[in-house]
mmCIF entry with sequence, helices, sheets and N, C-alpha, C, O atoms, coordinates in Angstrom:
data_MODEL
# 
_entry.id   MODEL 
# 
_entity.id                         1 
_entity.type                       polymer 
_entity.pdbx_number_of_molecules   1 
# 
_entity_poly.entity_id                      1 
_entity_poly.type                           'polypeptide(L)' 
_entity_poly.nstd_linkage                   no 
_entity_poly.nstd_monomer                   no 
_entity_poly.pdbx_seq_one_letter_code       MSLIKEFWDFMKVRKKFWLAPILIVLVILSGFIILASLSPAAAPFIYTLF 
_entity_poly.pdbx_seq_one_letter_code_can   MSLIKEFWDFMKVRKKFWLAPILIVLVILSGFIILASLSPAAAPFIYTLF 
_entity_poly.pdbx_strand_id                 A 
# 
loop_
_entity_poly_seq.entity_id 
_entity_poly_seq.num 
_entity_poly_seq.mon_id 
_entity_poly_seq.hetero 
1 1  MET n 
1 2  SER n 
1 3  LEU n 
1 4  ILE n 
1 5  LYS n 
1 6  GLU n 
1 7  PHE n 
1 8  TRP n 
1 9  ASP n 
1 10 PHE n 
1 11 MET n 
1 12 LYS n 
1 13 VAL n 
1 14 ARG n 
1 15 LYS n 
1 16 LYS n 
1 17 PHE n 
1 18 TRP n 
1 19 LEU n 
1 20 ALA n 
1 21 PRO n 
1 22 ILE n 
1 23 LEU n 
1 24 ILE n 
1 25 VAL n 
1 26 LEU n 
1 27 VAL n 
1 28 ILE n 
1 29 LEU n 
1 30 SER n 
1 31 GLY n 
1 32 PHE n 
1 33 ILE n 
1 34 ILE n 
1 35 LEU n 
1 36 ALA n 
1 37 SER n 
1 38 LEU n 
1 39 SER n 
1 40 PRO n 
1 41 ALA n 
1 42 ALA n 
1 43 ALA n 
1 44 PRO n 
1 45 PHE n 
1 46 ILE n 
1 47 TYR n 
1 48 THR n 
1 49 LEU n 
1 50 PHE n 
# 
_struct_asym.id          A 
_struct_asym.entity_id   1 
# 
loop_
_struct_conf.conf_type_id 
_struct_conf.id 
_struct_conf.pdbx_PDB_helix_id 
_struct_conf.beg_label_comp_id 
_struct_conf.beg_label_asym_id 
_struct_conf.beg_label_seq_id 
_struct_conf.pdbx_beg_PDB_ins_code 
_struct_conf.end_label_comp_id 
_struct_conf.end_label_asym_id 
_struct_conf.end_label_seq_id 
_struct_conf.pdbx_end_PDB_ins_code 
_struct_conf.beg_auth_comp_id 
_struct_conf.beg_auth_asym_id 
_struct_conf.beg_auth_seq_id 
_struct_conf.end_auth_comp_id 
_struct_conf.end_auth_asym_id 
_struct_conf.end_auth_seq_id 
_struct_conf.pdbx_PDB_helix_class 
_struct_conf.details 
_struct_conf.pdbx_PDB_helix_length 
HELX_P HELX_P1 AA1 SER A 2  ? ARG A 14 ? SER A 2  ARG A 14 1 ? 13 
HELX_P HELX_P2 AA2 LEU A 19 ? LEU A 38 ? LEU A 19 LEU A 38 1 ? 20 
HELX_P HELX_P3 AA3 PRO A 40 ? ALA A 42 ? PRO A 40 ALA A 42 5 ? 3  
HELX_P HELX_P4 AA4 ALA A 43 ? LEU A 49 ? ALA A 43 LEU A 49 1 ? 7  
# 
_struct_conf_type.id          HELX_P 
_struct_conf_type.criteria    ? 
_struct_conf_type.reference   ? 
# 
loop_
_atom_site.group_PDB 
_atom_site.id 
_atom_site.type_symbol 
_atom_site.label_atom_id 
_atom_site.label_alt_id 
_atom_site.label_comp_id 
_atom_site.label_asym_id 
_atom_site.label_entity_id 
_atom_site.label_seq_id 
_atom_site.pdbx_PDB_ins_code 
_atom_site.Cartn_x 
_atom_site.Cartn_y 
_atom_site.Cartn_z 
_atom_site.occupancy 
_atom_site.B_iso_or_equiv 
_atom_site.pdbx_formal_charge 
_atom_site.auth_seq_id 
_atom_site.auth_comp_id 
_atom_site.auth_asym_id 
_atom_site.auth_atom_id 
_atom_site.pdbx_PDB_model_num 
ATOM 1   N N  . MET A 1 1  ? 21.899 -11.092 -6.457  1.00 0.00 ? 1  MET A N  1 
ATOM 2   C CA . MET A 1 1  ? 23.068 -11.636 -7.124  1.00 0.00 ? 1  MET A CA 1 
ATOM 3   C C  . MET A 1 1  ? 24.163 -11.994 -6.122  1.00 0.00 ? 1  MET A C  1 
ATOM 4   O O  . MET A 1 1  ? 24.986 -12.868 -6.395  1.00 0.00 ? 1  MET A O  1 
ATOM 5   N N  . SER A 1 2  ? 24.184 -11.339 -4.982  1.00 0.00 ? 2  SER A N  1 
ATOM 6   C CA . SER A 1 2  ? 25.229 -11.636 -4.008  1.00 0.00 ? 2  SER A CA 1 
ATOM 7   C C  . SER A 1 2  ? 25.057 -13.043 -3.440  1.00 0.00 ? 2  SER A C  1 
ATOM 8   O O  . SER A 1 2  ? 26.039 -13.696 -3.087  1.00 0.00 ? 2  SER A O  1 
ATOM 9   N N  . LEU A 1 3  ? 23.813 -13.510 -3.351  1.00 0.00 ? 3  LEU A N  1 
ATOM 10  C CA . LEU A 1 3  ? 23.578 -14.863 -2.866  1.00 0.00 ? 3  LEU A CA 1 
ATOM 11  C C  . LEU A 1 3  ? 24.156 -15.899 -3.833  1.00 0.00 ? 3  LEU A C  1 
ATOM 12  O O  . LEU A 1 3  ? 24.745 -16.893 -3.409  1.00 0.00 ? 3  LEU A O  1 
ATOM 13  N N  . ILE A 1 4  ? 23.983 -15.659 -5.117  1.00 0.00 ? 4  ILE A N  1 
ATOM 14  C CA . ILE A 1 4  ? 24.521 -16.567 -6.125  1.00 0.00 ? 4  ILE A CA 1 
ATOM 15  C C  . ILE A 1 4  ? 26.043 -16.555 -6.091  1.00 0.00 ? 4  ILE A C  1 
ATOM 16  O O  . ILE A 1 4  ? 26.677 -17.607 -6.171  1.00 0.00 ? 4  ILE A O  1 
ATOM 17  N N  . LYS A 1 5  ? 26.630 -15.369 -5.973  1.00 0.00 ? 5  LYS A N  1 
ATOM 18  C CA . LYS A 1 5  ? 28.088 -15.270 -5.909  1.00 0.00 ? 5  LYS A CA 1 
ATOM 19  C C  . LYS A 1 5  ? 28.626 -15.953 -4.650  1.00 0.00 ? 5  LYS A C  1 
ATOM 20  O O  . LYS A 1 5  ? 29.638 -16.652 -4.698  1.00 0.00 ? 5  LYS A O  1 
ATOM 21  N N  . GLU A 1 6  ? 27.950 -15.747 -3.544  1.00 0.00 ? 6  GLU A N  1 
ATOM 22  C CA . GLU A 1 6  ? 28.384 -16.374 -2.299  1.00 0.00 ? 6  GLU A CA 1 
ATOM 23  C C  . GLU A 1 6  ? 28.271 -17.900 -2.384  1.00 0.00 ? 6  GLU A C  1 
ATOM 24  O O  . GLU A 1 6  ? 29.147 -18.616 -1.898  1.00 0.00 ? 6  GLU A O  1 
ATOM 25  N N  . PHE A 1 7  ? 27.202 -18.392 -2.996  1.00 0.00 ? 7  PHE A N  1 
ATOM 26  C CA . PHE A 1 7  ? 27.051 -19.838 -3.166  1.00 0.00 ? 7  PHE A CA 1 
ATOM 27  C C  . PHE A 1 7  ? 28.135 -20.401 -4.077  1.00 0.00 ? 7  PHE A C  1 
ATOM 28  O O  . PHE A 1 7  ? 28.674 -21.476 -3.816  1.00 0.00 ? 7  PHE A O  1 
ATOM 29  N N  . TRP A 1 8  ? 28.451 -19.675 -5.145  1.00 0.00 ? 8  TRP A N  1 
ATOM 30  C CA . TRP A 1 8  ? 29.505 -20.126 -6.060  1.00 0.00 ? 8  TRP A CA 1 
ATOM 31  C C  . TRP A 1 8  ? 30.859 -20.154 -5.350  1.00 0.00 ? 8  TRP A C  1 
ATOM 32  O O  . TRP A 1 8  ? 31.633 -21.095 -5.524  1.00 0.00 ? 8  TRP A O  1 
ATOM 33  N N  . ASP A 1 9  ? 31.141 -19.136 -4.559  1.00 0.00 ? 9  ASP A N  1 
ATOM 34  C CA . ASP A 1 9  ? 32.397 -19.112 -3.801  1.00 0.00 ? 9  ASP A CA 1 
ATOM 35  C C  . ASP A 1 9  ? 32.461 -20.271 -2.814  1.00 0.00 ? 9  ASP A C  1 
ATOM 36  O O  . ASP A 1 9  ? 33.520 -20.869 -2.622  1.00 0.00 ? 9  ASP A O  1 
ATOM 37  N N  . PHE A 1 10 ? 31.330 -20.588 -2.190  1.00 0.00 ? 10 PHE A N  1 
ATOM 38  C CA . PHE A 1 10 ? 31.278 -21.727 -1.278  1.00 0.00 ? 10 PHE A CA 1 
ATOM 39  C C  . PHE A 1 10 ? 31.611 -23.024 -2.005  1.00 0.00 ? 10 PHE A C  1 
ATOM 40  O O  . PHE A 1 10 ? 32.370 -23.854 -1.503  1.00 0.00 ? 10 PHE A O  1 
ATOM 41  N N  . MET A 1 11 ? 31.029 -23.190 -3.204  1.00 0.00 ? 11 MET A N  1 
ATOM 42  C CA . MET A 1 11 ? 31.295 -24.419 -3.965  1.00 0.00 ? 11 MET A CA 1 
ATOM 43  C C  . MET A 1 11 ? 32.755 -24.496 -4.395  1.00 0.00 ? 11 MET A C  1 
ATOM 44  O O  . MET A 1 11 ? 33.342 -25.579 -4.394  1.00 0.00 ? 11 MET A O  1 
ATOM 45  N N  . LYS A 1 12 ? 33.348 -23.363 -4.762  1.00 0.00 ? 12 LYS A N  1 
ATOM 46  C CA . LYS A 1 12 ? 34.754 -23.377 -5.169  1.00 0.00 ? 12 LYS A CA 1 
ATOM 47  C C  . LYS A 1 12 ? 35.673 -23.705 -4.010  1.00 0.00 ? 12 LYS A C  1 
ATOM 48  O O  . LYS A 1 12 ? 36.590 -24.513 -4.158  1.00 0.00 ? 12 LYS A O  1 
ATOM 49  N N  . VAL A 1 13 ? 35.446 -23.099 -2.871  1.00 0.00 ? 13 VAL A N  1 
ATOM 50  C CA . VAL A 1 13 ? 36.330 -23.292 -1.723  1.00 0.00 ? 13 VAL A CA 1 
ATOM 51  C C  . VAL A 1 13 ? 36.176 -24.683 -1.142  1.00 0.00 ? 13 VAL A C  1 
ATOM 52  O O  . VAL A 1 13 ? 37.171 -25.337 -0.830  1.00 0.00 ? 13 VAL A O  1 
ATOM 53  N N  . ARG A 1 14 ? 34.946 -25.144 -0.993  1.00 0.00 ? 14 ARG A N  1 
ATOM 54  C CA . ARG A 1 14 ? 34.682 -26.426 -0.345  1.00 0.00 ? 14 ARG A CA 1 
ATOM 55  C C  . ARG A 1 14 ? 34.700 -27.613 -1.294  1.00 0.00 ? 14 ARG A C  1 
ATOM 56  O O  . ARG A 1 14 ? 34.557 -28.756 -0.860  1.00 0.00 ? 14 ARG A O  1 
ATOM 57  N N  . LYS A 1 15 ? 34.876 -27.350 -2.595  1.00 0.00 ? 15 LYS A N  1 
ATOM 58  C CA . LYS A 1 15 ? 34.886 -28.394 -3.630  1.00 0.00 ? 15 LYS A CA 1 
ATOM 59  C C  . LYS A 1 15 ? 33.580 -29.190 -3.624  1.00 0.00 ? 15 LYS A C  1 
ATOM 60  O O  . LYS A 1 15 ? 33.590 -30.420 -3.681  1.00 0.00 ? 15 LYS A O  1 
ATOM 61  N N  . LYS A 1 16 ? 32.479 -28.485 -3.555  1.00 0.00 ? 16 LYS A N  1 
ATOM 62  C CA . LYS A 1 16 ? 31.157 -29.113 -3.525  1.00 0.00 ? 16 LYS A CA 1 
ATOM 63  C C  . LYS A 1 16 ? 30.434 -28.882 -4.861  1.00 0.00 ? 16 LYS A C  1 
ATOM 64  O O  . LYS A 1 16 ? 29.290 -28.428 -4.877  1.00 0.00 ? 16 LYS A O  1 
ATOM 65  N N  . PHE A 1 17 ? 31.090 -29.190 -5.957  1.00 0.00 ? 17 PHE A N  1 
ATOM 66  C CA . PHE A 1 17 ? 30.506 -28.934 -7.267  1.00 0.00 ? 17 PHE A CA 1 
ATOM 67  C C  . PHE A 1 17 ? 29.328 -29.852 -7.574  1.00 0.00 ? 17 PHE A C  1 
ATOM 68  O O  . PHE A 1 17 ? 28.573 -29.587 -8.509  1.00 0.00 ? 17 PHE A O  1 
ATOM 69  N N  . TRP A 1 18 ? 29.158 -30.921 -6.809  1.00 0.00 ? 18 TRP A N  1 
ATOM 70  C CA . TRP A 1 18 ? 28.025 -31.808 -7.017  1.00 0.00 ? 18 TRP A CA 1 
ATOM 71  C C  . TRP A 1 18 ? 26.713 -31.140 -6.611  1.00 0.00 ? 18 TRP A C  1 
ATOM 72  O O  . TRP A 1 18 ? 25.642 -31.651 -6.937  1.00 0.00 ? 18 TRP A O  1 
ATOM 73  N N  . LEU A 1 19 ? 26.773 -30.015 -5.910  1.00 0.00 ? 19 LEU A N  1 
ATOM 74  C CA . LEU A 1 19 ? 25.558 -29.293 -5.529  1.00 0.00 ? 19 LEU A CA 1 
ATOM 75  C C  . LEU A 1 19 ? 24.946 -28.533 -6.711  1.00 0.00 ? 19 LEU A C  1 
ATOM 76  O O  . LEU A 1 19 ? 23.743 -28.274 -6.721  1.00 0.00 ? 19 LEU A O  1 
ATOM 77  N N  . ALA A 1 20 ? 25.748 -28.183 -7.685  1.00 0.00 ? 20 ALA A N  1 
ATOM 78  C CA . ALA A 1 20 ? 25.266 -27.367 -8.804  1.00 0.00 ? 20 ALA A CA 1 
ATOM 79  C C  . ALA A 1 20 ? 24.147 -28.058 -9.601  1.00 0.00 ? 20 ALA A C  1 
ATOM 80  O O  . ALA A 1 20 ? 23.124 -27.419 -9.846  1.00 0.00 ? 20 ALA A O  1 
ATOM 81  N N  . PRO A 1 21 ? 24.282 -29.320 -10.017 1.00 0.00 ? 21 PRO A N  1 
ATOM 82  C CA . PRO A 1 21 ? 23.181 -29.942 -10.762 1.00 0.00 ? 21 PRO A CA 1 
ATOM 83  C C  . PRO A 1 21 ? 21.898 -30.055 -9.945  1.00 0.00 ? 21 PRO A C  1 
ATOM 84  O O  . PRO A 1 21 ? 20.803 -29.924 -10.493 1.00 0.00 ? 21 PRO A O  1 
ATOM 85  N N  . ILE A 1 22 ? 22.022 -30.294 -8.653  1.00 0.00 ? 22 ILE A N  1 
ATOM 86  C CA . ILE A 1 22 ? 20.844 -30.381 -7.798  1.00 0.00 ? 22 ILE A CA 1 
ATOM 87  C C  . ILE A 1 22 ? 20.136 -29.035 -7.767  1.00 0.00 ? 22 ILE A C  1 
ATOM 88  O O  . ILE A 1 22 ? 18.912 -28.970 -7.888  1.00 0.00 ? 22 ILE A O  1 
ATOM 89  N N  . LEU A 1 23 ? 20.893 -27.972 -7.609  1.00 0.00 ? 23 LEU A N  1 
ATOM 90  C CA . LEU A 1 23 ? 20.318 -26.635 -7.567  1.00 0.00 ? 23 LEU A CA 1 
ATOM 91  C C  . LEU A 1 23 ? 19.668 -26.262 -8.890  1.00 0.00 ? 23 LEU A C  1 
ATOM 92  O O  . LEU A 1 23 ? 18.597 -25.656 -8.900  1.00 0.00 ? 23 LEU A O  1 
ATOM 93  N N  . ILE A 1 24 ? 20.295 -26.610 -9.999  1.00 0.00 ? 24 ILE A N  1 
ATOM 94  C CA . ILE A 1 24 ? 19.746 -26.294 -11.316 1.00 0.00 ? 24 ILE A CA 1 
ATOM 95  C C  . ILE A 1 24 ? 18.428 -27.020 -11.541 1.00 0.00 ? 24 ILE A C  1 
ATOM 96  O O  . ILE A 1 24 ? 17.475 -26.427 -12.046 1.00 0.00 ? 24 ILE A O  1 
ATOM 97  N N  . VAL A 1 25 ? 18.363 -28.293 -11.173 1.00 0.00 ? 25 VAL A N  1 
ATOM 98  C CA . VAL A 1 25 ? 17.124 -29.058 -11.334 1.00 0.00 ? 25 VAL A CA 1 
ATOM 99  C C  . VAL A 1 25 ? 16.021 -28.474 -10.457 1.00 0.00 ? 25 VAL A C  1 
ATOM 100 O O  . VAL A 1 25 ? 14.874 -28.376 -10.894 1.00 0.00 ? 25 VAL A O  1 
ATOM 101 N N  . LEU A 1 26 ? 16.346 -28.089 -9.245  1.00 0.00 ? 26 LEU A N  1 
ATOM 102 C CA . LEU A 1 26 ? 15.339 -27.493 -8.364  1.00 0.00 ? 26 LEU A CA 1 
ATOM 103 C C  . LEU A 1 26 ? 14.802 -26.184 -8.931  1.00 0.00 ? 26 LEU A C  1 
ATOM 104 O O  . LEU A 1 26 ? 13.605 -25.914 -8.839  1.00 0.00 ? 26 LEU A O  1 
ATOM 105 N N  . VAL A 1 27 ? 15.663 -25.384 -9.506  1.00 0.00 ? 27 VAL A N  1 
ATOM 106 C CA . VAL A 1 27 ? 15.226 -24.114 -10.102 1.00 0.00 ? 27 VAL A CA 1 
ATOM 107 C C  . VAL A 1 27 ? 14.332 -24.366 -11.312 1.00 0.00 ? 27 VAL A C  1 
ATOM 108 O O  . VAL A 1 27 ? 13.322 -23.683 -11.483 1.00 0.00 ? 27 VAL A O  1 
ATOM 109 N N  . ILE A 1 28 ? 14.684 -25.325 -12.145 1.00 0.00 ? 28 ILE A N  1 
ATOM 110 C CA . ILE A 1 28 ? 13.877 -25.633 -13.328 1.00 0.00 ? 28 ILE A CA 1 
ATOM 111 C C  . ILE A 1 28 ? 12.503 -26.166 -12.920 1.00 0.00 ? 28 ILE A C  1 
ATOM 112 O O  . ILE A 1 28 ? 11.486 -25.742 -13.470 1.00 0.00 ? 28 ILE A O  1 
ATOM 113 N N  . LEU A 1 29 ? 12.466 -27.090 -11.962 1.00 0.00 ? 29 LEU A N  1 
ATOM 114 C CA . LEU A 1 29 ? 11.186 -27.619 -11.509 1.00 0.00 ? 29 LEU A CA 1 
ATOM 115 C C  . LEU A 1 29 ? 10.327 -26.542 -10.861 1.00 0.00 ? 29 LEU A C  1 
ATOM 116 O O  . LEU A 1 29 ? 9.108  -26.528 -11.036 1.00 0.00 ? 29 LEU A O  1 
ATOM 117 N N  . SER A 1 30 ? 10.949 -25.652 -10.120 1.00 0.00 ? 30 SER A N  1 
ATOM 118 C CA . SER A 1 30 ? 10.207 -24.546 -9.521  1.00 0.00 ? 30 SER A CA 1 
ATOM 119 C C  . SER A 1 30 ? 9.610  -23.647 -10.605 1.00 0.00 ? 30 SER A C  1 
ATOM 120 O O  . SER A 1 30 ? 8.478  -23.181 -10.478 1.00 0.00 ? 30 SER A O  1 
ATOM 121 N N  . GLY A 1 31 ? 10.358 -23.414 -11.642 1.00 0.00 ? 31 GLY A N  1 
ATOM 122 C CA . GLY A 1 31 ? 9.849  -22.614 -12.757 1.00 0.00 ? 31 GLY A CA 1 
ATOM 123 C C  . GLY A 1 31 ? 8.661  -23.270 -13.438 1.00 0.00 ? 31 GLY A C  1 
ATOM 124 O O  . GLY A 1 31 ? 7.702  -22.591 -13.803 1.00 0.00 ? 31 GLY A O  1 
ATOM 125 N N  . PHE A 1 32 ? 8.715  -24.601 -13.616 1.00 0.00 ? 32 PHE A N  1 
ATOM 126 C CA . PHE A 1 32 ? 7.582  -25.317 -14.202 1.00 0.00 ? 32 PHE A CA 1 
ATOM 127 C C  . PHE A 1 32 ? 6.353  -25.217 -13.312 1.00 0.00 ? 32 PHE A C  1 
ATOM 128 O O  . PHE A 1 32 ? 5.243  -25.030 -13.810 1.00 0.00 ? 32 PHE A O  1 
ATOM 129 N N  . ILE A 1 33 ? 6.534  -25.339 -12.013 1.00 0.00 ? 33 ILE A N  1 
ATOM 130 C CA . ILE A 1 33 ? 5.406  -25.261 -11.092 1.00 0.00 ? 33 ILE A CA 1 
ATOM 131 C C  . ILE A 1 33 ? 4.784  -23.866 -11.114 1.00 0.00 ? 33 ILE A C  1 
ATOM 132 O O  . ILE A 1 33 ? 3.560  -23.730 -11.124 1.00 0.00 ? 33 ILE A O  1 
ATOM 133 N N  . ILE A 1 34 ? 5.607  -22.850 -11.122 1.00 0.00 ? 34 ILE A N  1 
ATOM 134 C CA . ILE A 1 34 ? 5.099  -21.476 -11.180 1.00 0.00 ? 34 ILE A CA 1 
ATOM 135 C C  . ILE A 1 34 ? 4.387  -21.226 -12.503 1.00 0.00 ? 34 ILE A C  1 
ATOM 136 O O  . ILE A 1 34 ? 3.330  -20.596 -12.530 1.00 0.00 ? 34 ILE A O  1 
ATOM 137 N N  . LEU A 1 35 ? 4.956  -21.712 -13.593 1.00 0.00 ? 35 LEU A N  1 
ATOM 138 C CA . LEU A 1 35 ? 4.323  -21.536 -14.899 1.00 0.00 ? 35 LEU A CA 1 
ATOM 139 C C  . LEU A 1 35 ? 2.976  -22.244 -14.953 1.00 0.00 ? 35 LEU A C  1 
ATOM 140 O O  . LEU A 1 35 ? 2.019  -21.708 -15.512 1.00 0.00 ? 35 LEU A O  1 
ATOM 141 N N  . ALA A 1 36 ? 2.889  -23.430 -14.387 1.00 0.00 ? 36 ALA A N  1 
ATOM 142 C CA . ALA A 1 36 ? 1.629  -24.177 -14.397 1.00 0.00 ? 36 ALA A CA 1 
ATOM 143 C C  . ALA A 1 36 ? 0.575  -23.492 -13.545 1.00 0.00 ? 36 ALA A C  1 
ATOM 144 O O  . ALA A 1 36 ? -0.609 -23.535 -13.878 1.00 0.00 ? 36 ALA A O  1 
ATOM 145 N N  . SER A 1 37 ? 0.978  -22.869 -12.467 1.00 0.00 ? 37 SER A N  1 
ATOM 146 C CA . SER A 1 37 ? -0.007 -22.212 -11.610 1.00 0.00 ? 37 SER A CA 1 
ATOM 147 C C  . SER A 1 37 ? -0.466 -20.875 -12.193 1.00 0.00 ? 37 SER A C  1 
ATOM 148 O O  . SER A 1 37 ? -1.595 -20.453 -11.945 1.00 0.00 ? 37 SER A O  1 
ATOM 149 N N  . LEU A 1 38 ? 0.378  -20.214 -12.952 1.00 0.00 ? 38 LEU A N  1 
ATOM 150 C CA . LEU A 1 38 ? 0.006  -18.917 -13.518 1.00 0.00 ? 38 LEU A CA 1 
ATOM 151 C C  . LEU A 1 38 ? -0.825 -19.049 -14.789 1.00 0.00 ? 38 LEU A C  1 
ATOM 152 O O  . LEU A 1 38 ? -1.720 -18.242 -15.040 1.00 0.00 ? 38 LEU A O  1 
ATOM 153 N N  . SER A 1 39 ? -0.530 -20.052 -15.572 1.00 0.00 ? 39 SER A N  1 
ATOM 154 C CA . SER A 1 39 ? -1.208 -20.196 -16.852 1.00 0.00 ? 39 SER A CA 1 
ATOM 155 C C  . SER A 1 39 ? -1.816 -21.591 -16.964 1.00 0.00 ? 39 SER A C  1 
ATOM 156 O O  . SER A 1 39 ? -1.097 -22.550 -17.244 1.00 0.00 ? 39 SER A O  1 
ATOM 157 N N  . PRO A 1 40 ? -3.112 -21.721 -16.755 1.00 0.00 ? 40 PRO A N  1 
ATOM 158 C CA . PRO A 1 40 ? -3.733 -23.047 -16.841 1.00 0.00 ? 40 PRO A CA 1 
ATOM 159 C C  . PRO A 1 40 ? -3.630 -23.649 -18.243 1.00 0.00 ? 40 PRO A C  1 
ATOM 160 O O  . PRO A 1 40 ? -3.671 -24.871 -18.385 1.00 0.00 ? 40 PRO A O  1 
ATOM 161 N N  . ALA A 1 41 ? -3.500 -22.830 -19.265 1.00 0.00 ? 41 ALA A N  1 
ATOM 162 C CA . ALA A 1 41 ? -3.394 -23.355 -20.624 1.00 0.00 ? 41 ALA A CA 1 
ATOM 163 C C  . ALA A 1 41 ? -2.066 -24.056 -20.848 1.00 0.00 ? 41 ALA A C  1 
ATOM 164 O O  . ALA A 1 41 ? -1.980 -24.936 -21.705 1.00 0.00 ? 41 ALA A O  1 
ATOM 165 N N  . ALA A 1 42 ? -1.038 -23.698 -20.114 1.00 0.00 ? 42 ALA A N  1 
ATOM 166 C CA . ALA A 1 42 ? 0.272  -24.318 -20.283 1.00 0.00 ? 42 ALA A CA 1 
ATOM 167 C C  . ALA A 1 42 ? 0.410  -25.611 -19.490 1.00 0.00 ? 42 ALA A C  1 
ATOM 168 O O  . ALA A 1 42 ? 1.342  -26.381 -19.720 1.00 0.00 ? 42 ALA A O  1 
ATOM 169 N N  . ALA A 1 43 ? -0.499 -25.853 -18.571 1.00 0.00 ? 43 ALA A N  1 
ATOM 170 C CA . ALA A 1 43 ? -0.400 -27.019 -17.694 1.00 0.00 ? 43 ALA A CA 1 
ATOM 171 C C  . ALA A 1 43 ? -0.347 -28.346 -18.452 1.00 0.00 ? 43 ALA A C  1 
ATOM 172 O O  . ALA A 1 43 ? 0.501  -29.174 -18.119 1.00 0.00 ? 43 ALA A O  1 
ATOM 173 N N  . PRO A 1 44 ? -1.201 -28.603 -19.454 1.00 0.00 ? 44 PRO A N  1 
ATOM 174 C CA . PRO A 1 44 ? -1.120 -29.899 -20.154 1.00 0.00 ? 44 PRO A CA 1 
ATOM 175 C C  . PRO A 1 44 ? 0.232  -30.139 -20.832 1.00 0.00 ? 44 PRO A C  1 
ATOM 176 O O  . PRO A 1 44 ? 0.692  -31.278 -20.908 1.00 0.00 ? 44 PRO A O  1 
ATOM 177 N N  . PHE A 1 45 ? 0.862  -29.083 -21.319 1.00 0.00 ? 45 PHE A N  1 
ATOM 178 C CA . PHE A 1 45 ? 2.153  -29.250 -21.975 1.00 0.00 ? 45 PHE A CA 1 
ATOM 179 C C  . PHE A 1 45 ? 3.251  -29.567 -20.960 1.00 0.00 ? 45 PHE A C  1 
ATOM 180 O O  . PHE A 1 45 ? 4.173  -30.330 -21.251 1.00 0.00 ? 45 PHE A O  1 
ATOM 181 N N  . ILE A 1 46 ? 3.148  -28.984 -19.783 1.00 0.00 ? 46 ILE A N  1 
ATOM 182 C CA . ILE A 1 46 ? 4.139  -29.250 -18.740 1.00 0.00 ? 46 ILE A CA 1 
ATOM 183 C C  . ILE A 1 46 ? 3.957  -30.663 -18.201 1.00 0.00 ? 46 ILE A C  1 
ATOM 184 O O  . ILE A 1 46 ? 4.939  -31.360 -17.945 1.00 0.00 ? 46 ILE A O  1 
ATOM 185 N N  . TYR A 1 47 ? 2.708  -31.091 -18.027 1.00 0.00 ? 47 TYR A N  1 
ATOM 186 C CA . TYR A 1 47 ? 2.455  -32.416 -17.479 1.00 0.00 ? 47 TYR A CA 1 
ATOM 187 C C  . TYR A 1 47 ? 2.934  -33.524 -18.413 1.00 0.00 ? 47 TYR A C  1 
ATOM 188 O O  . TYR A 1 47 ? 3.285  -34.608 -17.948 1.00 0.00 ? 47 TYR A O  1 
ATOM 189 N N  . THR A 1 48 ? 2.954  -33.271 -19.722 1.00 0.00 ? 48 THR A N  1 
ATOM 190 C CA . THR A 1 48 ? 3.423  -34.298 -20.654 1.00 0.00 ? 48 THR A CA 1 
ATOM 191 C C  . THR A 1 48 ? 4.934  -34.508 -20.548 1.00 0.00 ? 48 THR A C  1 
ATOM 192 O O  . THR A 1 48 ? 5.441  -35.549 -20.964 1.00 0.00 ? 48 THR A O  1 
ATOM 193 N N  . LEU A 1 49 ? 5.654  -33.536 -20.000 1.00 0.00 ? 49 LEU A N  1 
ATOM 194 C CA . LEU A 1 49 ? 7.098  -33.697 -19.816 1.00 0.00 ? 49 LEU A CA 1 
ATOM 195 C C  . LEU A 1 49 ? 7.409  -34.735 -18.752 1.00 0.00 ? 49 LEU A C  1 
ATOM 196 O O  . LEU A 1 49 ? 8.461  -35.372 -18.793 1.00 0.00 ? 49 LEU A O  1 
ATOM 197 N N  . PHE A 1 50 ? 6.506  -34.911 -17.804 1.00 0.00 ? 50 PHE A N  1 
ATOM 198 C CA . PHE A 1 50 ? 6.746  -35.834 -16.716 1.00 0.00 ? 50 PHE A CA 1 
ATOM 199 C C  . PHE A 1 50 ? 5.933  -37.081 -16.895 1.00 0.00 ? 50 PHE A C  1 
ATOM 200 O O  . PHE A 1 50 ? 6.004  -37.988 -16.066 1.00 0.00 ? 50 PHE A O  1 
# 
């Protein structure tokens, strides 16, 4: 959690709020990739999103 807090403080101080959507999309895509690799049955549903 300290990494998230430190990143948030960095964005507040440096006014780099445009980094937040990029980070959120990367986390979501990473979650889809992990889900597809763990459960082969979920893969067709994830692939239809793209």
